[in-house]
N, C-alpha and C positions, 0 to 999 in steps of 0.2 A: 188139160192145162190148168194149173192153179192160178187163181186171181188174187194177187197180193196188193194190199193197199197200206201205205205208210201215212198215218194221220198226224199232221203237225203243221205248225205255222212257220217253219223254217229255222227254228232254234238249233243250237249246236247239237243237242241230243237227238233231234229229229234227223239231222244230217248223218249223225253217227249210226242211227238205226238203219237208215236207207243204205249206207255204205256196207254195213254188216250183213244186211239181207241180201244185197247184190253179191257179196263175196260168198256167202253160203250157197246161194242158187248156182253160181258159177262152179264152185268147188264140187258140189254134189250133183251137178248136171241135172238140175230140177227144171222141168218144163213149166215156166211160170211167166205171167205178165206182171209188171210192177207199175203201180200208179201212186204218185204222191198227191195227197189231198190236203190242200192248205186253206180251203174255204171253211171258216169257222161254223157256218150253218150246216154244211155237209158233215163236218166232224161231229157236231151235236146230234145228228140223226143216229149215230152209233152209241149214244149215251156215254161218251167219253168226255170226262171233265179234265183229265190231265194227260198231256201229250209228252212224248210221242206214244203212238199206239200202233199196233200191228193187227191188220185184219187179213185173214186168209179165208177165201171162199165165203165171204160175208160174215164170218164169225170173228169177233174180237178175241185175239189170243193173248195180248199183252198190252198194258197201258201204264203210262207214267214212268217208264224206265227202259233202258236198253239191255235186253237179255244177253247172256253169254252165247258163244257160238254153238255149244251143244244144245242149249234150249231152243235157239233159233232153228237148228236142224230138225229138232223134234216138232216144232210148230209147223214147219214147211213140208215135212214128209208124212205127217199124220194123215 
């Protein structure tokens, strides 16, 4: 099972990323758990200065933007 974290403080882009990740996981039938992290101290432990950010299995895959569906699929299936 993949461990997916959405790092962000609840802004519109953070919510867009969370919705997009959920859609890709459902469409591709990916076995994953999703956690939204909004605590700024926890976000900083990932060395992320701009949100939203996507973390898959402890590795920051994307930060500061909402990737397109194909890129999300790549991040989540790699």
